[in-house]
C-alpha positions as semicolon CSV with decimal commas, in nm:
position;residue;x (nm);y (nm);z (nm)
1;M;8,211;16,122;9,609
2;P;8,255;15,778;9,483
3;L;8,155;15,635;9,169
4;Q;7,790;15,374;9,244
5;L;7,786;15,071;9,015
6;S;7,488;15,074;8,829
7;G;7,277;14,765;8,964
8;L;7,457;14,685;9,274
9;P;7,305;15,021;9,563
10;G;7,560;15,071;9,812
11;L;7,801;14,952;9,620
12;T;8,087;15,184;9,557
13;K;8,399;15,210;9,402
14;P;8,596;15,456;9,563
15;G;8,923;15,563;9,325
16;L;9,159;15,232;9,324
17;C;9,150;15,137;9,661
18;G;8,872;14,852;9,601
19;F;8,502;14,781;9,688
20;T;8,316;14,932;10,018
21;V;7,971;14,700;10,070
22;S;7,702;14,838;10,254
23;R;7,595;14,605;10,584
24;D;7,248;14,511;10,409
25;H;7,479;14,297;10,114
26;L;7,745;14,128;10,394
27;T;7,362;13,980;10,602
28;I;7,351;13,878;10,213
29;V;7,709;13,785;10,090
30;V;7,855;13,604;10,368
31;P;7,631;13,356;10,512
32;V;7,554;13,255;10,072
33;A;7,935;13,222;10,071
34;V;7,987;13,038;10,396
35;A;7,641;12,778;10,337
36;A;7,845;12,733;9,997
37;A;8,128;12,664;10,175
38;L;7,988;12,447;10,346
39;G;7,780;12,233;10,093
40;T;8,106;12,215;9,848
41;Y;8,280;12,059;10,156
42;L;7,997;11,819;10,244
43;L;7,993;11,662;9,918
44;T;8,323;11,635;9,865
45;R;8,369;11,395;10,183
46;Y;8,025;11,242;10,129
47;F;8,132;11,102;9,765
48;S;8,528;11,038;9,869
49;S;8,450;10,815;10,130
50;Q;8,232;10,632;9,799
51;S;8,548;10,610;9,658
52;Y;8,706;10,266;9,893
53;S;9,012;10,240;9,746
54;K;9,162;10,526;9,959
55;G;9,103;10,385;10,238
56;R;9,109;10,017;10,152
57;V;9,496;9,848;10,240
58;N;9,452;9,534;10,005
59;L;9,420;9,635;9,689
60;E;9,458;9,358;9,489
61;H;9,492;9,053;9,725
62;N;9,226;8,739;9,719
63;K;8,967;9,068;9,564
64;D;8,669;8,844;9,553
65;S;8,759;8,665;9,882
66;A;8,515;8,838;10,189
67;K;8,794;8,765;10,420
68;V;9,133;8,738;10,317
69;V;9,292;8,444;10,547
70;H;9,616;8,216;10,514
71;S;9,732;7,972;10,728
72;F;10,045;7,752;10,780
73;D;10,134;7,451;10,965
74;I;10,498;7,526;11,274
75;E;10,610;7,236;11,079
76;D;10,648;7,323;10,745
77;L;10,769;7,650;10,821
78;G;11,130;7,539;10,747
79;K;11,390;7,790;11,003
80;K;11,230;8,138;10,905
81;A;10,935;8,301;10,782
82;V;10,886;8,626;10,626
83;Y;10,523;8,769;10,523
84;C;10,429;9,054;10,370
85;R;10,195;9,308;10,599
86;C;10,177;9,602;10,342
87;W;9,953;9,434;10,122
88;R;10,145;9,521;9,857
89;S;10,440;9,191;9,779
90;K;10,391;9,029;9,449
91;K;10,513;8,751;9,646
92;F;10,186;8,748;9,886
93;P;10,170;8,674;10,146
94;Y;10,548;8,585;10,114
95;C;10,700;8,988;10,136
96;D;10,926;9,053;9,845
97;G;10,999;9,345;9,986
98;A;10,762;9,600;9,850
99;H;10,708;9,751;10,192
100;T;11,022;9,960;10,117
101;K;10,855;10,156;9,806
102;H;10,547;10,187;9,994
103;N;10,694;10,331;10,289
104;E;10,866;10,589;10,142
105;E;10,605;10,698;9,956
106;T;10,305;10,742;10,222
107;G;10,584;10,797;10,506
108;D;10,480;10,491;10,690
109;N;10,693;10,274;10,856
110;V;10,597;9,928;10,806
111;G;10,797;9,551;10,762
112;P;10,750;9,227;10,708
113;L;10,632;8,986;10,990
114;I;10,913;8,780;11,028
115;I;10,845;8,413;11,191
116;K;11,196;8,224;11,291
117;R;11,233;7,899;11,408
118;R;11,364;7,866;11,818
119;D;11,638;7,614;11,788
120;A;11,658;7,337;12,045
């Protein structure tokens, strides 16, 4: 005969095999567990969306500007210009090769924008 645990009617411990739970307990425990898991998930999503740094590409350049825009005249470029597209360059807007480390860390495949003059 299984041992009745005090304070938990219908919950029995039949030796070392584990617990058996009555249907009444499951109708209460399962919805509460689902609600707790769903609530935790939604709160985690809500609070993580408050932190914009995870989704941002530009983490440090011209943060006081509403939009970062650089404009160059073609005549001023010389024969070749290499521009950063990963936003990690210390010489931004010019590329310093920081995308290599960024790609290794994130699995991304971003590279620079290279503009060359055509020889006439």
